[in-house]
C-alpha positions as CSV (number, residue, x, y, z in Angstrom):
1,M,-25.9,-1.4,-23.3
2,A,-23.2,-3.3,-21.3
3,D,-19.8,-1.8,-20.9
4,P,-17.1,-3.2,-23.3
5,E,-15.2,-6.2,-22.1
6,L,-12.2,-5.6,-19.9
7,V,-9.8,-8.1,-18.5
8,R,-7.6,-6.9,-15.7
9,Y,-4.9,-8.9,-13.9
10,T,-1.4,-8.6,-12.4
11,L,1.8,-10.5,-13.3
12,D,4.0,-12.0,-10.6
13,N,6.5,-9.2,-11.0
14,G,3.8,-6.6,-10.2
15,L,3.0,-5.4,-13.7
16,R,-0.7,-4.5,-13.9
17,V,-2.4,-5.5,-17.2
18,V,-5.6,-4.2,-18.9
19,L,-6.9,-6.0,-22.0
20,A,-9.7,-4.4,-24.0
21,P,-10.5,-6.6,-27.0
22,D,-12.4,-5.0,-29.9
23,A,-12.5,-6.7,-33.3
24,T,-14.1,-3.9,-35.2
25,A,-10.9,-3.0,-37.0
26,P,-7.7,-5.1,-37.6
27,V,-5.5,-2.9,-35.5
28,V,-4.1,-3.1,-31.9
29,G,-2.9,-0.5,-29.4
30,V,-0.3,-1.1,-26.8
31,S,0.6,1.3,-24.1
32,V,2.7,1.3,-20.9
33,H,2.0,3.9,-18.2
34,Y,4.6,4.5,-15.5
35,D,3.7,6.0,-12.2
36,V,6.1,8.9,-12.5
37,G,5.7,12.4,-13.9
38,F,6.8,16.0,-13.4
39,R,5.8,16.1,-9.8
40,S,8.1,13.1,-8.9
41,E,11.4,14.5,-10.3
42,P,13.9,15.6,-7.6
43,E,14.8,19.2,-6.8
44,G,17.6,20.5,-9.0
45,R,16.5,18.2,-11.8
46,T,13.6,20.2,-13.4
47,G,12.5,18.6,-16.6
48,F,14.1,15.2,-15.7
49,A,10.9,13.1,-16.2
50,H,10.4,14.5,-19.7
51,L,14.1,14.1,-20.5
52,F,14.0,10.4,-19.4
53,E,11.0,9.9,-21.7
54,H,13.2,10.9,-24.6
55,L,16.0,8.5,-23.4
56,M,13.6,5.5,-23.5
57,F,13.5,5.8,-27.3
58,Q,17.3,5.6,-27.7
59,G,17.8,1.9,-27.8
60,S,18.3,-0.9,-25.2
61,E,20.8,-3.5,-24.2
62,S,19.5,-5.7,-27.0
63,L,18.4,-3.2,-29.7
64,E,20.5,-0.4,-31.2
65,K,19.5,3.2,-31.4
66,L,16.5,3.9,-33.6
67,A,15.6,0.2,-33.8
68,H,12.3,0.9,-32.0
69,F,11.4,3.5,-34.7
70,R,12.3,1.1,-37.5
71,H,10.4,-1.9,-36.1
72,V,7.2,0.0,-35.6
73,Q,7.3,2.0,-38.8
74,S,8.2,-1.1,-40.9
75,S,5.0,-2.7,-39.5
76,G,2.9,0.2,-40.7
77,G,2.5,1.5,-37.1
78,T,2.8,4.7,-35.2
79,F,4.3,5.4,-31.7
80,N,5.1,8.1,-29.2
81,G,5.3,9.0,-25.6
82,S,4.4,11.8,-23.3
83,T,5.1,13.1,-19.8
84,H,2.3,14.3,-17.5
85,P,2.2,15.6,-13.9
86,D,1.8,12.1,-12.4
87,Y,2.6,9.6,-15.1
88,T,4.6,9.0,-18.3
89,D,3.1,7.0,-21.1
90,Y,4.5,5.1,-24.2
91,F,2.4,3.6,-27.0
92,E,2.3,1.9,-30.3
93,V,-0.6,1.4,-32.7
94,L,0.0,-1.3,-35.3
95,P,-1.8,-3.8,-37.5
96,S,-3.1,-6.6,-35.2
97,A,-0.7,-9.1,-36.7
98,A,2.2,-7.1,-35.2
99,L,1.0,-7.3,-31.5
100,E,3.9,-9.4,-30.5
101,R,6.4,-6.9,-31.9
102,A,4.9,-4.1,-29.8
103,L,4.9,-6.2,-26.7
104,F,8.6,-7.2,-27.3
105,L,9.6,-3.6,-27.8
106,E,7.9,-2.3,-24.6
107,A,9.2,-5.2,-22.5
108,D,12.7,-4.8,-23.9
109,R,13.0,-1.2,-22.8
110,M,11.3,-1.9,-19.5
111,R,14.1,-4.4,-18.9
112,A,17.1,-2.3,-19.9
113,P,17.1,0.9,-21.8
114,K,20.5,2.1,-23.2
115,L,21.5,4.8,-20.8
116,T,24.8,6.2,-22.1
117,A,26.6,9.6,-21.9
118,E,26.3,10.0,-25.6
119,N,22.5,9.3,-25.6
120,L,22.0,11.6,-22.6
121,A,24.0,14.5,-24.2
122,N,22.1,14.1,-27.5
123,Q,18.7,14.1,-25.8
124,I,19.5,17.1,-23.6
125,D,20.1,19.0,-26.8
126,V,16.8,17.8,-28.2
127,V,14.8,18.8,-25.2
128,K,16.5,22.2,-25.1
129,E,15.5,22.8,-28.7
130,E,12.0,21.6,-27.9
131,I,11.8,24.2,-25.1
132,R,13.1,27.0,-27.4
133,L,10.5,26.0,-30.0
134,N,7.5,25.5,-27.7
135,V,8.2,28.0,-24.9
136,L,10.9,30.5,-25.3
137,N,10.3,31.6,-28.9
138,R,6.6,31.3,-29.0
139,P,3.9,33.9,-28.0
140,Y,2.4,32.8,-24.7
141,G,4.8,29.8,-24.6
142,G,4.3,27.9,-21.4
143,F,1.1,29.8,-20.5
144,P,-0.4,28.8,-18.3
145,W,0.9,25.4,-17.4
146,I,4.5,26.5,-16.7
147,T,3.9,30.1,-15.6
148,L,0.8,29.8,-13.4
149,P,1.8,27.0,-10.9
150,P,4.6,29.0,-9.2
151,V,2.0,31.6,-8.3
152,L,-0.7,29.2,-7.1
153,Y,1.5,26.6,-5.4
154,S,4.4,26.9,-2.9
155,T,6.0,23.4,-2.9
156,F,8.6,22.3,-5.5
157,P,6.6,19.3,-6.9
158,N,3.5,21.5,-7.6
159,A,5.2,24.8,-8.5
160,H,8.3,23.9,-10.6
161,N,8.7,24.0,-14.4
162,G,8.2,20.5,-15.6
163,Y,9.7,21.3,-19.0
164,G,12.9,22.0,-17.2
165,G,15.6,24.8,-16.9
166,F,18.6,24.5,-19.1
167,E,21.0,24.5,-16.2
168,D,19.2,21.6,-14.5
169,L,19.0,19.6,-17.8
170,E,22.7,20.1,-18.5
171,S,23.7,18.9,-15.1
172,A,21.9,15.6,-15.4
173,T,24.2,12.5,-15.3
174,V,24.0,8.9,-16.5
175,E,24.0,8.0,-12.8
176,D,21.0,10.2,-12.2
177,C,19.3,8.4,-15.1
178,A,20.1,4.9,-13.8
179,A,18.8,5.8,-10.4
180,F,15.6,7.2,-11.9
181,F,15.1,4.1,-13.9
182,D,15.7,1.7,-11.0
183,T,13.3,3.7,-8.8
184,Y,10.4,4.4,-11.1
185,Y,10.5,2.1,-14.2
186,A,9.8,-1.1,-12.3
187,P,7.1,-3.4,-13.5
188,A,5.3,-3.0,-10.2
189,N,5.1,0.8,-10.9
190,A,3.5,0.4,-14.4
191,V,0.3,-0.5,-16.3
192,L,0.4,-2.4,-19.6
193,T,-2.7,-1.9,-21.8
194,V,-3.6,-3.8,-24.9
195,A,-6.7,-2.7,-26.8
196,G,-8.1,-3.6,-30.2
197,D,-8.2,-6.7,-32.4
198,F,-6.7,-9.7,-30.5
199,E,-7.6,-12.9,-28.7
200,V,-7.4,-12.6,-24.9
201,D,-5.7,-15.9,-24.4
202,T,-3.1,-15.2,-27.1
203,A,-2.4,-11.8,-25.6
204,K,-2.0,-13.2,-22.1
205,A,0.5,-15.8,-23.4
206,L,2.5,-13.2,-25.3
207,I,2.5,-10.8,-22.3
208,E,3.8,-13.6,-20.0
209,Q,6.4,-14.5,-22.5
210,H,7.8,-11.0,-22.9
211,F,7.1,-9.3,-19.6
212,G,7.0,-12.2,-17.2
213,D,10.8,-12.4,-16.8
214,V,11.3,-8.6,-16.3
215,P,12.8,-8.6,-12.8
216,H,10.5,-7.5,-9.9
217,R,11.5,-4.3,-8.1
218,P,9.2,-2.8,-5.5
219,A,7.2,0.2,-6.5
220,P,8.4,3.4,-4.8
221,Q,6.2,4.8,-2.1
222,R,4.1,7.6,-3.7
223,P,4.6,10.9,-1.8
224,S,1.8,13.2,-1.0
225,F,1.8,16.4,-3.0
226,A,-0.8,18.0,-0.7
227,E,-0.4,21.6,0.4
228,P,-2.8,24.1,2.1
229,L,-5.4,26.0,0.1
230,P,-4.7,29.7,-0.6
231,T,-6.2,32.0,2.0
232,T,-5.7,35.2,0.0
233,E,-5.4,36.2,-3.6
234,L,-1.9,35.4,-4.9
235,R,-0.4,37.6,-7.7
236,G,2.5,37.0,-10.1
237,E,3.8,38.7,-13.3
238,V,5.9,37.6,-16.3
239,E,7.0,39.5,-19.3
240,D,6.6,37.8,-22.7
241,P,8.6,39.4,-25.4
242,H,6.6,37.6,-28.2
243,A,3.1,38.3,-26.9
244,P,1.2,40.9,-28.9
245,L,-1.4,41.5,-26.1
246,P,-1.6,41.3,-22.3
247,A,-3.0,38.1,-20.8
248,L,-4.3,36.8,-17.5
249,G,-4.1,33.3,-16.1
250,I,-6.3,32.6,-13.1
251,G,-5.8,29.4,-11.1
252,Y,-8.1,27.9,-8.5
253,R,-7.7,24.7,-6.5
254,M,-10.2,21.9,-7.3
255,P,-11.7,18.9,-5.5
256,D,-9.6,15.8,-5.3
257,P,-9.9,14.3,-8.9
258,I,-9.3,10.7,-7.6
259,N,-11.3,10.5,-4.4
260,D,-14.1,13.0,-5.2
261,V,-14.8,12.3,-8.8
262,D,-18.3,13.7,-8.9
263,S,-17.4,17.0,-7.4
264,Y,-14.5,17.2,-9.8
265,L,-16.9,16.6,-12.7
266,A,-19.0,19.6,-11.6
267,Y,-16.0,21.8,-12.4
268,L,-15.7,20.3,-15.9
269,V,-19.4,21.2,-16.4
270,L,-18.7,24.7,-15.0
271,A,-15.9,25.2,-17.4
272,G,-18.3,24.4,-20.3
273,V,-21.0,26.8,-18.9
274,L,-18.4,29.5,-18.7
275,T,-16.5,29.3,-22.0
276,D,-17.7,26.4,-24.2
277,G,-19.2,27.9,-27.4
278,D,-20.5,31.3,-28.4
279,G,-23.5,30.9,-26.1
280,S,-21.5,30.4,-23.0
281,R,-21.5,32.9,-20.1
282,L,-18.1,34.4,-20.5
283,Q,-18.0,34.3,-24.3
284,Q,-21.3,36.2,-24.4
285,R,-20.3,38.9,-21.9
286,L,-16.5,39.3,-22.4
287,V,-16.2,38.7,-26.1
288,H,-19.5,39.7,-27.6
289,K,-21.4,42.1,-25.4
290,E,-18.8,44.4,-23.7
291,P,-16.3,43.3,-25.3
292,L,-13.3,43.0,-23.0
293,V,-11.2,40.1,-24.3
294,V,-10.1,38.7,-27.6
295,D,-9.7,35.1,-26.4
296,I,-10.9,33.2,-23.4
297,G,-10.8,29.6,-22.1
298,A,-11.5,27.7,-18.9
299,G,-10.8,24.1,-17.9
300,A,-10.0,21.5,-15.3
301,G,-6.3,20.6,-15.1
302,L,-3.3,22.4,-16.5
303,F,-3.1,19.7,-19.2
304,G,-6.7,18.8,-19.2
305,P,-9.0,16.7,-17.0
306,F,-8.0,13.4,-15.5
307,E,-4.3,14.0,-15.9
308,A,-3.2,14.3,-12.3
309,R,-3.9,13.4,-8.7
310,D,-4.7,15.9,-6.0
311,P,-4.0,18.8,-6.0
312,D,-5.3,19.8,-9.4
313,T,-6.0,23.3,-10.9
314,F,-9.0,25.0,-12.5
315,T,-7.8,27.6,-14.9
316,V,-9.3,30.6,-16.7
317,T,-7.2,32.3,-19.4
318,L,-8.0,35.6,-21.0
319,I,-6.1,37.7,-23.6
320,H,-7.2,41.3,-23.7
321,P,-6.4,44.5,-25.6
322,H,-3.9,46.9,-24.2
323,E,-6.5,49.6,-23.5
324,V,-8.7,47.3,-21.4
325,P,-7.7,47.4,-17.7
326,R,-7.0,44.0,-16.3
327,E,-8.9,44.8,-13.1
328,R,-12.0,45.4,-15.3
329,V,-11.6,41.9,-16.8
330,L,-11.2,40.3,-13.4
331,A,-14.2,42.1,-12.1
332,A,-16.4,40.8,-15.0
333,L,-15.2,37.3,-14.4
334,D,-16.0,37.5,-10.7
335,D,-19.4,39.0,-11.4
336,E,-20.3,36.1,-13.7
337,L,-19.1,33.6,-11.1
338,E,-21.2,35.3,-8.5
339,K,-24.3,35.1,-10.7
340,L,-23.8,31.4,-11.2
341,A,-23.2,30.9,-7.4
342,E,-26.5,32.6,-6.6
343,T,-28.6,31.2,-9.5
344,P,-27.8,27.7,-10.8
345,P,-27.6,27.2,-14.5
346,S,-30.8,26.1,-16.2
347,E,-31.3,22.4,-17.2
348,E,-31.2,23.4,-20.8
349,E,-27.8,25.1,-20.3
350,L,-26.5,22.1,-18.4
351,R,-27.7,19.6,-21.0
352,K,-26.1,21.5,-23.8
353,V,-22.7,21.4,-22.1
354,T,-22.9,17.7,-21.1
355,A,-24.2,16.6,-24.5
356,R,-21.3,18.4,-26.2
357,W,-18.8,17.0,-23.7
358,T,-20.2,13.4,-24.1
359,A,-20.1,13.6,-27.9
360,S,-16.5,14.8,-27.7
361,L,-15.6,12.0,-25.3
362,H,-17.1,9.3,-27.6
363,S,-15.4,10.8,-30.6
364,E,-12.1,10.8,-28.9
365,H,-12.3,7.2,-27.6
366,D,-13.4,6.1,-31.1
367,R,-9.7,6.5,-31.9
368,L,-7.9,3.4,-30.7
369,V,-4.8,5.3,-29.5
370,S,-6.9,7.6,-27.3
371,R,-8.9,4.7,-25.9
372,T,-5.8,2.7,-25.2
373,L,-4.1,5.6,-23.4
374,A,-7.3,6.5,-21.4
375,L,-7.7,2.9,-20.2
376,G,-4.1,2.8,-19.0
377,S,-4.1,6.2,-17.3
378,F,-7.4,5.5,-15.5
379,E,-6.1,2.1,-14.3
380,L,-2.9,3.8,-13.0
381,L,-4.5,6.9,-11.4
382,Y,-7.9,5.6,-10.3
383,G,-7.2,1.8,-10.1
384,D,-10.2,1.3,-12.4
385,A,-9.9,1.4,-16.2
386,S,-13.6,0.8,-16.5
387,L,-14.3,4.3,-15.2
388,V,-13.5,5.5,-18.8
389,Y,-16.8,3.9,-19.9
390,K,-18.8,5.5,-17.1
391,L,-17.6,9.1,-17.4
392,A,-20.4,10.2,-19.8
393,D,-23.2,8.9,-17.4
394,R,-21.4,10.4,-14.4
395,M,-21.1,13.7,-16.2
396,S,-24.8,13.7,-17.2
397,A,-25.7,13.2,-13.5
398,V,-24.0,16.5,-12.4
399,T,-26.7,18.8,-11.1
400,S,-27.2,22.5,-11.5
401,E,-26.7,22.9,-7.8
402,A,-23.4,21.2,-8.0
403,V,-22.2,23.5,-10.7
404,S,-23.4,26.5,-8.7
405,A,-21.5,25.2,-5.7
406,A,-18.4,24.9,-7.8
407,A,-18.8,28.5,-9.0
408,K,-19.2,29.7,-5.4
409,A,-15.8,28.0,-4.5
410,L,-13.9,30.1,-7.1
411,R,-13.4,33.0,-4.8
412,P,-11.1,36.0,-5.4
413,D,-9.5,35.4,-1.9
414,A,-8.4,31.9,-2.8
415,R,-6.9,32.1,-6.2
416,A,-3.8,32.9,-8.2
417,V,-3.7,35.7,-10.8
418,L,-0.8,35.6,-13.3
419,V,-0.3,38.8,-15.4
420,V,1.4,38.3,-18.7
421,K,2.9,41.5,-20.0
422,P,4.0,42.0,-23.5
423,A,7.5,43.6,-23.8
424,S,5.8,46.6,-25.5
425,E,3.8,47.3,-22.3
426,G,6.9,47.9,-20.3
427,T,6.2,49.1,-16.8
428,N,2.9,50.9,-17.6
429,E,0.2,50.2,-15.0
430,Q,-3.3,49.2,-15.9
């Protein structure tokens, strides 16, 4: 079957556009992805990219505060935004008749968001409360995406807390916000995606009408976030006053997700072989047979796959009882990885993982919002939105030998191990 239709082009001001018509339901999704995320925020401004995402919902020079919310909800639509390591996205999903409204709203805040001291102070408080709720007052809050990178990485872009420290958030100024907007929120640094029920020519005319006169500013030069691979095991420790049990977060470097896609996909398959379902290698050994842990997971990317450029992280997380020594858990993990490195998984094992992953991918992209966001992020990161439609076939082509090679690369002498200690554990050694 042919891939679904995609129309890709660029406006004179540099805005890249992806159109994905689909008339199966009378709804339309609109997203804008900006090429800026946690890794782009300046030192001393941890959490700034996420804070700025909040500010983009606080009105514009032509719309009052909360107007964006009212216009979308009164049309029967939904909206949101999110910040990732290498991009920030915004979206609306509305009845197809409201396409122009969504385009106007996104163009309006791309042109001139309302950056005021009042809005900034209010959103700093909102973000701080979000951090209290999701990190500081929750068991295993920020584990592993906040707590593991400082162990595995040494540079500020890769290692710092993307949610932000309170002191950094509180010191942000309106001038900082204006400079951030001028640098990163240029049309030439963004991708507009429209998916769903619309006519291509009509959408093109509306996009030109609303986005065409947004002033051009050059896209900033994207820095390299590269840093050397670990040459020894790196260890770190945090105390979690809310955690009922000890935990381990293990991080490994992965192949370049953009320029070595097929090698990267082998790590996704490896994650499934290790922990996907009761029949997986680590579930069988560490949960059912021995047992050593009460919860286990493995995956590509701190936020999931295809969320970041290089470098990216393969993670294994394990929660274990107090009486189980953490070194015994690590030894069992290493033993299973060695077995996979020496003996590739069977074709049946491989097909089970890829079939489950493919079914999940199709199910996810059946939702218009997920498909819209995926097309936008792949156009931004990979320069090719159509790769979204090719992932299932590329995943199915991953060989047992490639998975075995990925397992062999996850060595104890090239990883980070984060120990999460409950407050009740105190200084007891395990």
